[in-house]
BAZA-322396 format. One line per 4 residues: number of its first residue (from 1); for each residue x, y, z of N, C-alpha, C. Coordinates in steps of 0.05 Angstrom, whole numbers, plus 5000, padded with zeros to 4 digits. Layout:
BEGIN
NUM = X Y Z X Y Z X Y Z  ...
% end
This chain:
BEGIN
1 = 5819 6277 8143 5810 6302 8154 5793 6297 8179  5799 6312 8200 5785 6308 8225 5755 6316 8222  5739 6305 8240 5711 6311 8239 5705 6340 8243  5720 6353 8261 5716 6382 8266 5723 6398 8241
5 = 5744 6390 8227 5753 6404 8203 5732 6401 8181  5721 6377 8179 5700 6372 8158 5675 6389 8164  5669 6390 8189 5645 6407 8197 5650 6436 8190  5674 6446 8197 5680 6474 8191 5680 6480 8161
9 = 5691 6461 8146 5691 6464 8116 5663 6464 8105  5646 6446 8116 5619 6445 8107 5604 6472 8113  5609 6483 8136 5596 6508 8143 5605 6531 8125  5631 6531 8119 5642 6552 8101 5630 6549 8073
13 = 5629 6524 8062 5618 6520 8036 5589 6527 8035  5574 6519 8056 5546 6526 8057 5542 6556 8058  5559 6570 8072 5556 6599 8074 5562 6612 8047  5582 6602 8032 5588 6612 8006 5565 6608 7987
17 = 5554 6583 7988 5531 6577 7970 5507 6595 7977  5502 6599 8003 5480 6616 8011 5484 6645 8003  5509 6654 8006 5515 6682 7998 5511 6685 7968  5521 6665 7953 5518 6667 7923 5488 6666 7916
21 = 5472 6650 7930 5444 6649 7925 5430 6676 7931  5438 6688 7953 5427 6714 7961 5434 6735 7940  5459 6735 7931 5468 6755 7911 5453 6751 7885  5451 6724 7877 5438 6718 7852 5408 6725 7853
25 = 5395 6717 7876 5367 6723 7878 5362 6753 7881  5380 6766 7895 5377 6795 7899 5378 6810 7872  5397 6800 7855 5400 6813 7829 5376 6809 7811  5360 6788 7818 5336 6782 7802 5313 6799 7810
29 = 5314 6810 7835 5292 6827 7844 5290 6853 7828  5267 6861 7819 5265 6886 7803 5268 6911 7820  5277 6932 7807 5277 6958 7820 5250 6972 7813  5235 6978 7834 5210 6992 7830 5214 7022 7836
33 = 5201 7039 7821 5204 7068 7824 5176 7079 7832  5176 7096 7852 5151 7109 7860 5154 7139 7860  5134 7153 7851 5132 7182 7852 5123 7190 7879  5138 7208 7892 5132 7216 7920 5110 7237 7922
37 = 5090 7237 7904 5068 7255 7906 5045 7244 7889  5020 7252 7895 4998 7243 7878 5002 7253 7849  4996 7236 7829 5001 7244 7802 4983 7268 7794  4960 7271 7806 4942 7293 7799 4952 7320 7812
41 = 4972 7319 7829 4982 7344 7842 5000 7359 7822  4994 7384 7816 5011 7400 7797 5039 7403 7808  5058 7407 7791 5086 7410 7799 5095 7438 7795  5118 7444 7808 5130 7471 7807 5142 7476 7780
45 = 5143 7501 7770 5156 7507 7745 5186 7500 7746  5197 7496 7769 5226 7489 7771 5230 7460 7776  5209 7444 7773 5212 7415 7777 5211 7409 7807  5234 7398 7817 5234 7390 7845 5216 7366 7850
49 = 5218 7346 7832 5200 7322 7833 5215 7299 7846  5205 7289 7868 5219 7269 7884 5210 7240 7876  5230 7222 7875 5225 7194 7869 5238 7177 7891  5226 7153 7896 5238 7133 7914 5242 7108 7898
53 = 5266 7096 7901 5273 7070 7888 5272 7048 7909  5262 7025 7902 5258 7003 7921 5285 6991 7930  5306 6995 7914 5332 6984 7920 5353 7005 7914  5377 7004 7926 5398 7023 7920 5405 7022 7890
57 = 5407 7046 7878 5411 7048 7849 5436 7063 7842  5445 7060 7817 5468 7074 7807 5459 7099 7793  5469 7122 7801 5459 7148 7790 5464 7150 7760  5487 7139 7751 5493 7140 7722 5473 7123 7706
61 = 5466 7100 7716 5446 7083 7702 5419 7097 7702  5412 7109 7724 5386 7123 7725 5385 7145 7704  5406 7160 7702 5407 7181 7681 5403 7170 7653  5414 7146 7648 5412 7134 7622 5383 7125 7616
65 = 5369 7117 7637 5341 7107 7634 5320 7129 7635  5328 7153 7643 5309 7175 7648 5301 7189 7622  5275 7195 7618 5266 7210 7595 5244 7229 7603  5243 7252 7589 5221 7271 7592 5209 7277 7564
69 = 5183 7281 7564 5169 7289 7539 5151 7312 7545  5157 7336 7534 5179 7342 7515 5206 7339 7529  5227 7339 7513 5254 7335 7524 5262 7360 7540  5270 7356 7565 5276 7379 7583 5302 7374 7597
73 = 5322 7391 7593 5348 7388 7607 5343 7392 7637  5356 7375 7654 5353 7377 7682 5375 7364 7697  5373 7361 7723 5394 7349 7739 5381 7336 7764  5396 7316 7775 5387 7301 7797 5400 7310 7823
77 = 5384 7313 7844 5394 7318 7871 5390 7292 7887  5412 7279 7893 5411 7253 7907 5413 7257 7937  5392 7246 7951 5392 7247 7981 5406 7223 7992  5403 7200 7980 5418 7176 7986 5414 7158 7961
81 = 5422 7132 7963 5421 7115 7940 5393 7106 7932  5373 7113 7948 5345 7105 7942 5326 7129 7938  5336 7153 7943 5318 7176 7942 5332 7199 7926  5317 7210 7906 5328 7231 7890 5306 7250 7881
85 = 5314 7274 7875 5296 7295 7866 5306 7306 7839  5288 7307 7820 5295 7317 7793 5287 7346 7791  5306 7363 7781 5301 7392 7776 5305 7399 7747  5289 7417 7737 5293 7427 7710 5314 7449 7710
89 = 5330 7450 7689 5351 7471 7687 5338 7498 7684  5317 7500 7669 5302 7526 7666 5273 7521 7672  5258 7542 7679 5230 7539 7687 5213 7526 7665  5195 7509 7674 5176 7496 7656 5153 7515 7650
93 = 5140 7510 7627 5118 7528 7619 5093 7522 7635  5081 7543 7646 5057 7540 7663 5035 7528 7646  5021 7508 7657 4999 7495 7644 5007 7472 7626  5033 7468 7621 5043 7447 7604 5041 7420 7617
97 = 5035 7399 7602 5035 7372 7612 5062 7359 7605  5075 7349 7626 5102 7337 7623 5100 7307 7630  5110 7290 7612 5111 7261 7617 5139 7254 7625  5142 7242 7649 5167 7233 7660 5168 7203 7660
101 = 5191 7192 7650 5192 7163 7646 5219 7151 7654  5218 7126 7664 5242 7110 7667 5239 7086 7648  5258 7082 7630 5258 7059 7612 5266 7034 7628  5261 7011 7617 5270 6986 7629 5300 6983 7624
105 = 5313 6972 7644 5342 6968 7641 5356 6966 7668  5381 6961 7668 5397 6958 7692 5398 6984 7707  5392 6983 7733 5391 7008 7749 5404 7004 7777  5402 6979 7788 5411 6975 7815 5441 6973 7819
109 = 5450 6976 7843 5478 6974 7850 5489 6947 7844  5472 6926 7846 5481 6899 7842 5470 6887 7816  5464 6904 7797 5454 6895 7771 5424 6891 7770  5409 6899 7790 5380 6896 7789 5369 6914 7767
113 = 5346 6906 7756 5335 6920 7733 5308 6932 7739  5302 6953 7725 5275 6963 7723 5263 6946 7700  5245 6928 7707 5236 6908 7687 5216 6919 7667  5200 6937 7676 5180 6949 7658 5182 6979 7660
117 = 5180 6992 7637 5181 7022 7637 5159 7033 7654  5165 7055 7667 5145 7069 7684 5143 7098 7675  5120 7110 7676 5117 7138 7668 5094 7151 7683  5096 7178 7685 5076 7194 7698 5073 7220 7682
121 = 5048 7229 7680 5043 7255 7666 5034 7275 7687  5049 7297 7689 5043 7317 7709 5039 7344 7696  5024 7362 7709 5018 7388 7698 5033 7409 7714  5044 7429 7700 5059 7450 7713 5040 7472 7724
125 = 5042 7478 7749 5024 7496 7762 5032 7526 7757  5012 7543 7761 5017 7572 7761 5028 7580 7788  5050 7595 7789 5060 7604 7816 5039 7622 7830  5040 7621 7856 5023 7638 7872 5041 7660 7884
129 = 5029 7678 7899 5043 7700 7911 5039 7698 7941  5061 7702 7956 5061 7702 7985 5062 7731 7994  5048 7737 8016 5048 7764 8027 5042 7762 8057  5054 7780 8072 5047 7784 8100 5024 7804 8102
133 = 5006 7798 8121 4984 7816 8125 4976 7816 8154  4971 7839 8165 4963 7841 8193 4935 7830 8198  4933 7814 8219 4907 7803 8226 4898 7813 8253  4916 7827 8267 4909 7840 8292 4929 7863 8295
137 = 4924 7879 8315 4939 7905 8317 4969 7901 8318  4979 7881 8331 5008 7877 8334 5019 7852 8321  5004 7840 8303 5013 7814 8292 5005 7810 8263  5020 7794 8249 5015 7789 8221 5018 7759 8216
141 = 5006 7750 8195 5008 7722 8186 5015 7722 8156  5023 7698 8146 5030 7695 8118 5006 7684 8103  5001 7696 8080 4978 7688 8063 4989 7683 8034  4973 7669 8018 4979 7667 7990 4955 7674 7974
145 = 4960 7683 7949 4938 7689 7931 4947 7683 7902  4928 7679 7885 4935 7673 7857 4937 7698 7840  4945 7694 7815 4947 7717 7796 4921 7725 7784  4901 7708 7786 4875 7714 7773 4861 7737 7788
149 = 4842 7750 7774 4827 7772 7785 4811 7763 7810  4811 7780 7830 4796 7775 7855 4803 7748 7868  4828 7741 7866 4837 7715 7879 4833 7717 7909  4821 7697 7921 4817 7698 7950 4844 7693 7965
153 = 4847 7705 7988 4870 7701 8004 4868 7674 8019  4890 7659 8019 4891 7634 8034 4912 7637 8056  4904 7634 8082 4922 7637 8104 4940 7612 8105  4966 7617 8107 4986 7595 8107 4995 7589 8135
157 = 5002 7610 8151 5013 7605 8177 4993 7611 8199  4997 7598 8222 4982 7603 8246 5002 7607 8269  5011 7631 8272 5033 7637 8291 5023 7656 8314  4997 7660 8316 4987 7679 8335 4997 7707 8330
161 = 5002 7713 8304 5011 7740 8296 5040 7745 8303  5056 7724 8305 5084 7727 8314 5104 7726 8291  5095 7721 8267 5113 7718 8244 5128 7744 8238  5154 7741 8232 5171 7764 8226 5179 7765 8197
165 = 5188 7743 8186 5196 7742 8158 5195 7713 8148  5199 7709 8122 5194 7682 8111 5211 7678 8086  5213 7653 8077 5226 7647 8052 5215 7620 8041  5206 7621 8016 5196 7596 8003 5219 7580 7993
169 = 5215 7553 7993 5235 7535 7982 5237 7539 7952  5259 7531 7939 5261 7535 7910 5239 7522 7894  5229 7499 7903 5207 7486 7888 5179 7494 7898  5178 7512 7918 5153 7522 7927 5136 7503 7944
173 = 5147 7481 7952 5131 7461 7968 5130 7468 7997  5150 7483 8007 5151 7489 8036 5160 7518 8040  5155 7528 8063 5162 7556 8070 5174 7556 8098  5197 7568 8102 5209 7572 8128 5201 7600 8137
177 = 5193 7603 8162 5187 7630 8172 5198 7633 8200  5204 7658 8207 5214 7665 8233 5190 7676 8249  5188 7666 8274 5166 7675 8292 5177 7681 8320  5167 7702 8332 5175 7709 8359 5166 7687 8378
181 = 5183 7683 8399 5176 7663 8420 5172 7677 8447  5167 7662 8467 5162 7673 8494 5188 7680 8509  5211 7675 8496 5237 7681 8509 5250 7706 8497  5234 7723 8484 5243 7748 8472 5262 7742 8448
185 = 5261 7718 8438 5276 7711 8415 5257 7704 8392  5268 7691 8371 5252 7682 8348 5262 7655 8338  5244 7637 8334 5250 7610 8324 5245 7608 8294  5256 7587 8282 5250 7581 8254 5229 7559 8253
189 = 5208 7563 8237 5187 7544 8233 5186 7536 8204  5172 7514 8198 5168 7506 8170 5139 7498 8166  5129 7503 8142 5101 7497 8136 5099 7490 8106  5080 7472 8099 5075 7465 8071 5061 7488 8057
193 = 5062 7488 8030 5051 7510 8015 5021 7514 8019  5007 7492 8027 4978 7495 8032 4971 7501 8061  4992 7506 8078 4987 7512 8106 4987 7488 8124  4991 7464 8114 4991 7440 8130 5019 7435 8141
197 = 5020 7417 8160 5045 7406 8172 5063 7429 8183  5051 7448 8195 5068 7470 8208 5080 7459 8233  5106 7462 8236 5120 7454 8260 5146 7469 8263  5157 7470 8287 5182 7484 8292 5205 7469 8279
201 = 5222 7484 8266 5245 7472 8253 5270 7475 8270  5273 7499 8283 5297 7504 8299 5289 7522 8322  5293 7512 8346 5287 7528 8370 5312 7545 8376  5308 7571 8379 5330 7590 8382 5331 7603 8410
205 = 5312 7596 8427 5313 7607 8454 5311 7637 8454  5329 7650 8468 5330 7680 8469 5345 7692 8445  5357 7675 8429 5369 7685 8404 5347 7692 8384  5353 7710 8366 5333 7717 8345 5343 7706 8318
209 = 5328 7686 8308 5335 7673 8283 5316 7682 8261  5326 7687 8237 5308 7695 8215 5323 7699 8189  5310 7712 8170 5322 7718 8143 5334 7693 8131  5318 7671 8130 5328 7646 8119 5331 7647 8089
213 = 5350 7632 8078 5354 7630 8049 5360 7601 8042  5343 7589 8026 5346 7561 8018 5368 7559 7996  5385 7539 7999 5403 7533 7978 5388 7522 7954  5394 7531 7929 5380 7520 7906 5388 7492 7898
217 = 5410 7482 7910 5420 7456 7901 5425 7436 7923  5420 7442 7948 5425 7424 7970 5405 7427 7992  5406 7410 8011 5387 7411 8034 5400 7428 8056  5406 7452 8049 5420 7470 8067 5407 7498 8067
221 = 5405 7510 8090 5392 7536 8093 5412 7554 8107  5416 7578 8096 5431 7599 8110 5411 7617 8124  5418 7626 8148 5400 7644 8162 5416 7663 8180  5403 7684 8189 5415 7704 8206 5408 7698 8235
225 = 5428 7699 8253 5423 7694 8281 5435 7716 8298  5419 7728 8315 5428 7749 8334 5427 7737 8362  5450 7736 8375 5452 7723 8401 5437 7740 8422  5428 7726 8443 5414 7739 8465 5433 7759 8479
229 = 5421 7780 8490 5437 7800 8505 5443 7791 8534  5450 7809 8550 5456 7803 8578 5431 7793 8593  5408 7802 8584 5383 7792 8594 5366 7784 8570  5347 7765 8573 5331 7756 8550 5318 7779 8535
233 = 5308 7799 8551 5293 7821 8538 5312 7844 8529  5337 7841 8535 5356 7862 8527 5363 7862 8498  5380 7882 8491 5388 7884 8463 5403 7859 8453  5397 7851 8428 5410 7828 8417 5439 7834 8408
237 = 5455 7813 8404 5482 7817 8394 5481 7823 8364  5505 7827 8353 5507 7832 8324 5498 7808 8308  5486 7812 8285 5477 7789 8269 5500 7773 8257  5497 7747 8256 5517 7729 8244 5503 7709 8227
241 = 5517 7698 8207 5505 7679 8189 5510 7651 8200  5489 7635 8202 5490 7607 8210 5480 7590 8187  5488 7564 8187 5478 7545 8168 5462 7523 8182  5441 7514 8169 5424 7493 8180 5421 7470 8159
245 = 5427 7446 8167 5423 7422 8151 5395 7412 8155  5379 7411 8134 5351 7404 8136 5346 7375 8142  5366 7358 8137 5363 7329 8142 5371 7323 8171  5394 7332 8180 5403 7326 8207 5394 7346 8227
249 = 5385 7370 8218 5378 7393 8234 5402 7403 8251  5426 7396 8242 5449 7407 8255 5454 7436 8245  5462 7453 8263 5466 7481 8256 5492 7491 8268  5505 7509 8253 5532 7519 8262 5537 7545 8247
253 = 5554 7562 8259 5561 7587 8245 5575 7582 8218  5570 7600 8199 5583 7598 8173 5613 7602 8176  5621 7621 8192 5649 7627 8195 5660 7616 8221  5685 7607 8221 5699 7599 8245 5704 7622 8264
257 = 5709 7646 8251 5714 7670 8266 5688 7680 8278  5686 7679 8305 5661 7687 8318 5657 7717 8318  5677 7732 8308 5674 7761 8307 5664 7770 8279  5661 7751 8261 5652 7757 8234 5622 7760 8233
261 = 5612 7784 8227 5583 7788 8228 5572 7788 8199  5546 7787 8197 5533 7787 8171 5503 7786 8173  5489 7793 8152 5460 7794 8151 5450 7789 8123  5426 7777 8121 5412 7775 8096 5426 7758 8075
265 = 5432 7733 8080 5446 7716 8060 5430 7712 8035  5444 7711 8012 5431 7707 7987 5448 7688 7970  5436 7666 7960 5451 7646 7944 5453 7654 7915  5475 7646 7902 5476 7648 7873 5459 7625 7862
269 = 5449 7628 7837 5432 7607 7826 5444 7579 7825  5471 7577 7822 5483 7551 7821 5490 7540 7849  5483 7555 7870 5488 7546 7897 5517 7546 7906  5534 7558 7891 5563 7558 7898 5571 7582 7916
273 = 5556 7604 7914 5564 7628 7928 5542 7638 7946  5550 7651 7968 5532 7666 7985 5541 7695 7985  5522 7714 7982 5528 7742 7986 5516 7750 8012  5531 7765 8029 5523 7772 8056 5529 7801 8061
277 = 5511 7815 8073 5516 7843 8081 5532 7843 8107  5555 7856 8106 5573 7858 8129 5580 7887 8134  5563 7900 8151 5567 7929 8156 5593 7935 8170  5602 7917 8187 5627 7922 8202 5651 7923 8183
281 = 5651 7906 8162 5673 7906 8143 5669 7927 8121  5644 7937 8119 5639 7959 8100 5632 7949 8072  5615 7928 8070 5607 7919 8044 5593 7892 8043  5594 7881 8019 5581 7855 8014 5604 7834 8013
285 = 5601 7814 8031 5621 7792 8031 5610 7769 8014  5628 7760 7996 5621 7736 7980 5636 7712 7991  5621 7690 7994 5632 7666 8005 5627 7643 7986  5649 7629 7978 5646 7605 7962 5641 7582 7981
289 = 5617 7570 7979 5609 7550 7998 5626 7525 7997  5638 7519 7973 5654 7494 7971 5683 7499 7979  5695 7520 7970 5724 7524 7975 5729 7541 8001  5708 7556 8010 5712 7573 8033 5724 7600 8026
293 = 5730 7604 8000 5742 7630 7991 5722 7653 7997  5733 7675 8007 5717 7699 8012 5730 7724 8002  5715 7743 7993 5726 7770 7988 5704 7790 7991  5712 7815 7994 5694 7837 8002 5690 7856 7978
297 = 5665 7864 7973 5658 7885 7954 5650 7909 7971  5665 7930 7970 5660 7954 7986 5633 7966 7978  5617 7972 7998 5591 7984 7993 5580 7995 8019  5562 8014 8017 5549 8026 8040 5519 8024 8038
301 = 5509 8007 8019 5480 8007 8013 5464 7991 8033  5476 7971 8046 5461 7953 8065 5446 7931 8051  5451 7927 8025 5437 7908 8009 5456 7887 7998  5447 7862 7997 5465 7840 7988 5465 7837 7958
305 = 5450 7853 7943 5450 7853 7914 5435 7829 7902  5441 7824 7877 5428 7801 7863 5448 7788 7844  5444 7762 7839 5462 7747 7822 5451 7744 7794  5469 7745 7775 5462 7741 7747 5453 7712 7743
309 = 5437 7705 7723 5427 7678 7720 5449 7657 7717  5472 7664 7707 5494 7645 7704 5512 7644 7728  5506 7659 7749 5521 7660 7775 5549 7671 7772  5555 7684 7749 5582 7695 7745 5585 7723 7754
313 = 5563 7738 7759 5565 7766 7767 5546 7772 7789  5553 7791 7806 5536 7802 7827 5531 7831 7821  5506 7839 7821 5499 7867 7818 5492 7878 7846  5503 7901 7853 5499 7913 7879 5501 7943 7878
317 = 5490 7957 7899 5490 7986 7899 5513 7996 7917  5522 8020 7911 5542 8033 7928 5539 8064 7925  5546 8077 7947 5545 8107 7947 5570 8119 7936  5566 8139 7918 5589 8154 7908 5584 8184 7915
321 = 5605 8198 7921 5603 8225 7930 5620 8243 7913  5606 8265 7903 5620 8285 7887 5625 8311 7903  5633 8332 7890 5638 8357 7904 5612 8370 7914  5591 8366 7899 5566 8380 7906 5542 8361 7908
325 = 5546 8336 7903 5523 8317 7904 5533 8289 7910  5514 8272 7917 5520 8244 7922 5495 8228 7914  5500 8203 7906 5478 8185 7901 5489 8156 7898  5470 8137 7898 5477 8109 7894 5479 8102 7865
329 = 5497 8083 7859 5499 8072 7833 5497 8041 7835  5491 8028 7813 5491 7999 7812 5517 7990 7798  5531 7972 7812 5556 7961 7801 5553 7932 7794  5569 7922 7776 5570 7894 7769 5598 7883 7775
333 = 5599 7863 7793 5624 7850 7799 5625 7824 7784  5644 7821 7766 5648 7796 7751 5666 7778 7768  5655 7756 7777 5670 7739 7796 5694 7725 7782  5690 7716 7757 5712 7702 7743 5734 7721 7735
337 = 5727 7745 7726 5747 7764 7716 5758 7782 7738  5745 7782 7761 5753 7799 7784 5753 7829 7775  5731 7837 7762 5728 7864 7753 5702 7876 7764  5702 7902 7768 5678 7916 7777 5673 7940 7758
341 = 5648 7943 7749 5641 7965 7732 5614 7977 7740  5610 8003 7735 5585 8016 7740 5567 8011 7716  5543 8002 7722 5524 7997 7700 5499 8014 7701  5493 8027 7724 5471 8045 7727 5480 8069 7744
345 = 5476 8093 7734 5484 8117 7749 5513 8125 7745  5522 8144 7761 5550 8152 7760 5554 8180 7751  5532 8194 7742 5535 8221 7733 5530 8240 7758  5552 8252 7768 5550 8269 7791 5544 8298 7785
349 = 5540 8304 7759 5534 8332 7752 5505 8338 7759  5500 8361 7771 5473 8368 7779 5464 8350 7802  5438 8343 7802 5427 8326 7824 5432 8297 7818  5432 8289 7793 5437 8261 7786 5414 8243 7793
353 = 5417 8218 7786 5398 8197 7792 5411 8178 7812  5395 8169 7832 5405 8150 7852 5391 8123 7847  5407 8102 7842 5397 8076 7836 5401 8058 7860  5381 8042 7867 5382 8024 7891 5371 7997 7886
357 = 5378 7978 7904 5365 7952 7906 5362 7937 7879  5383 7931 7866 5381 7916 7841 5369 7888 7845  5353 7880 7826 5341 7853 7826 5344 7841 7798  5355 7817 7797 5362 7805 7771 5339 7787 7760
361 = 5337 7788 7733 5318 7771 7719 5328 7742 7722  5310 7722 7725 5319 7694 7729 5331 7681 7704  5326 7692 7680 5334 7678 7656 5351 7695 7637  5347 7721 7637 5360 7738 7617 5374 7762 7631
365 = 5387 7778 7614 5405 7798 7624 5390 7825 7630  5370 7823 7647 5355 7847 7656 5359 7851 7685  5360 7876 7694 5362 7883 7722 5341 7904 7728  5325 7900 7749 5306 7920 7759 5319 7936 7781
369 = 5312 7961 7784 5323 7978 7805 5303 8000 7812  5305 8010 7836 5290 8034 7844 5307 8058 7838  5294 8080 7829 5308 8104 7821 5297 8128 7837  5315 8143 7849 5307 8168 7861 5318 8190 7844
373 = 5301 8203 7828 5311 8223 7809 5324 8247 7822  5315 8253 7846 5327 8276 7861 5330 8267 7890  5355 8267 7900 5360 8257 7927 5348 8275 7948  5339 8299 7941 5326 8316 7960 5296 8311 7961
377 = 5285 8295 7943 5257 8288 7942 5254 8258 7948  5238 8250 7967 5238 8222 7976 5226 8202 7956  5209 8210 7938 5196 8191 7920 5215 8176 7902  5207 8151 7895 5224 8134 7878 5208 8121 7856
381 = 5221 8116 7834 5210 8103 7811 5220 8074 7809  5207 8058 7793 5216 8031 7788 5222 8028 7758  5244 8015 7751 5251 8012 7723 5264 7985 7719  5263 7975 7694 5276 7951 7686 5296 7958 7664
385 = 5321 7950 7668 5343 7958 7650 5354 7933 7637  5354 7933 7610 5366 7911 7594 5395 7916 7589  5412 7898 7599 5441 7901 7598 5452 7898 7569  5437 7885 7552 5446 7880 7524 5440 7904 7506
389 = 5415 7914 7509 5406 7936 7491 5408 7963 7505  5414 7964 7531 5415 7988 7547 5389 8004 7547  5367 7989 7543 5340 8001 7543 5328 8000 7571  5317 8023 7579 5303 8024 7605 5273 8023 7601
393 = 5259 8007 7616 5230 8005 7615 5218 8014 7642  5205 8037 7643 5192 8045 7668 5171 8026 7677  5170 8019 7703 5149 8002 7713 5128 8017 7728  5136 8036 7745 5118 8053 7761 5130 8081 7764
397 = 5114 8101 7756 5124 8128 7757 5110 8146 7777  5097 8134 7797 5083 8149 7818 5103 8158 7839  5111 8184 7838 5131 8194 7856 5121 8198 7884  5095 8194 7889 5085 8197 7917 5089 8171 7933
401 = 5099 8150 7919 5101 8124 7933 5129 8113 7929  5135 8091 7943 5161 8078 7942 5157 8050 7931  5172 8042 7912 5171 8014 7902 5192 7997 7916  5185 7973 7924 5204 7956 7938 5194 7927 7935
405 = 5211 7908 7946 5204 7879 7947 5195 7870 7919  5211 7875 7899 5204 7868 7872 5220 7843 7862  5207 7828 7845 5220 7804 7834 5203 7793 7811  5217 7777 7794 5204 7763 7772 5195 7736 7781
409 = 5174 7725 7769 5167 7697 7773 5188 7679 7759  5190 7653 7765 5212 7637 7754 5215 7638 7724  5193 7641 7710 5195 7642 7680 5199 7670 7669  5197 7690 7686 5202 7717 7677 5179 7731 7663
413 = 5155 7718 7664 5132 7730 7650 5119 7752 7666  5123 7752 7692 5110 7772 7710 5130 7784 7728  5124 7809 7736 5142 7825 7754 5125 7834 7777  5132 7825 7801 5117 7831 7825 5130 7853 7841
417 = 5115 7871 7853 5127 7893 7868 5107 7904 7889  5118 7917 7909 5103 7930 7930 5105 7960 7927  5083 7975 7931 5083 8004 7932 5073 8013 7959  5086 8034 7970 5077 8044 7996 5084 8073 7998
421 = 5073 8087 8018 5079 8115 8023 5092 8118 8050  5100 8142 8057 5116 8146 8082 5100 8139 8107  5073 8140 8106 5057 8137 8130 5060 8109 8143  5065 8089 8126 5068 8061 8135 5043 8050 8148
425 = 5020 8061 8141 4995 8050 8150 4989 8025 8133  4975 8006 8146 4971 7980 8132 4957 7984 8105  4936 8002 8105 4921 8006 8080 4937 8019 8058  4960 8031 8065 4976 8045 8046 4996 8026 8032
429 = 4997 8001 8040 5014 7982 8026 4998 7968 8004  5010 7967 7980 4997 7955 7957 5015 7935 7944  5003 7913 7934 5018 7893 7919 5008 7894 7890  5027 7898 7872 5022 7900 7843 5036 7878 7828
433 = 5026 7872 7804 5040 7854 7786 5039 7865 7758  5061 7862 7744 5063 7872 7716 5065 7849 7697  5048 7848 7677 5050 7829 7655 5072 7839 7636  5094 7825 7634 5116 7835 7619 5109 7837 7589
437 = 5094 7818 7579 5087 7818 7550 5070 7842 7542  5050 7848 7559 5032 7870 7552 5041 7897 7564  5058 7896 7584 5067 7920 7597 5047 7933 7615  5026 7917 7622 5005 7927 7639 5010 7920 7669
441 = 5005 7940 7686 5006 7936 7715 4978 7931 7726  4977 7914 7747 4951 7909 7759 4954 7907 7789  4936 7921 7803 4935 7920 7832 4923 7894 7841  4938 7878 7857 4929 7852 7867 4916 7854 7894
445 = 4928 7870 7912 4920 7870 7940 4928 7896 7954  4910 7907 7969 4917 7929 7987 4919 7918 8016  4939 7928 8031 4942 7918 8058 4962 7895 8061  4973 7885 8039 4993 7865 8040 5021 7877 8038
449 = 5041 7862 8048 5069 7873 8047 5089 7851 8044  5113 7859 8036 5136 7841 8030 5128 7817 8013  5117 7822 7989 5108 7800 7972 5132 7784 7960  5128 7759 7954 5147 7743 7939 5132 7721 7925
453 = 5146 7706 7908 5134 7685 7892 5134 7658 7907  5113 7643 7904 5111 7615 7913 5110 7598 7888  5133 7587 7879 5134 7573 7853 5115 7549 7852
% end
């Protein structure tokens, strides 16, 4: 064998030995797991607990090593092979202590092990309430408050009074809000639940971006975008739905057809469907995010409805017209069976009842709706309707006011709603909460508007 050949062979053998040593040594390195938050920090009722692994891991092995006490069904959202977020299938009990553990065992892609079991005990926090409130004549900011009596307001945003609308993330850790800019448009901003780390998420220039909706299962946000007019200060174009990837910050229209308009996207709980109001097409468009399948539910309500907890049905309002009267009814569209049925209203005899703006319970078969007993009288009532027992529970019977912006907290123990009168003066807006178990309503705040839950 020539000297050159011997040298080449030696180099190859040395490389093989070195590679084998690296692989062997690497497999001996332990996988360390770290919780991406202080242990004393309370967690959301929906989980959303982030972990970082020191080495790339196998998701199947991680599932096998994962334990909760008490035992809680959940699922993992993987960002990459070293970062994952655990979510509970159903809301955790407020105030409960949850112990999360990884047992020792093989976890890494190359056989690396978690050598010693690791565990953390966390407490489930009480959700707070978000509300917009005017701080100056022409501007408002976002605040939060607790459910307890005389809870102080905590200011979340600092937008110089430019905030338009907002949406909390599913786990309540962050909030996206839309704020007017100096180009006669509106940008998307993001802020932590305590008001820290506020920064611009998406610059929209003279376009108006807003009405964001977080996907419950991915790092994706749907939002409404209205293109700039012929001049920056001119009328905006028709609203269209765009998608934003929160990791890459890439954004693009939902539809390839640039003539397809839409407003107010709403996700199904399983993250598979989007419901969108499409006035040009005359109804609610449903879009399957995975397959791209779309179909239209005819409606004239202007509302995108609400999804059942199992994501199999959409409840929405529609106008029906009789010979001498007209009013809105609430319909249920069964996605799997491709059927539509009226579940609230439909009696056109006399004045009838007009049902609007259905809102679904997060866990059970209840739907809340506003009711106008007489379409000639502007006042509206609020009611909760149980689909199984067909029982109606009145929430607010004050016909001098309008109930709106209502929703349940993640566990369904409380029902939040806004009451207002026609004057639209700031002091005439009220935020109320109903304790479902006791049936008692309580005024939380005067002067707040568009309330929602911060899990």
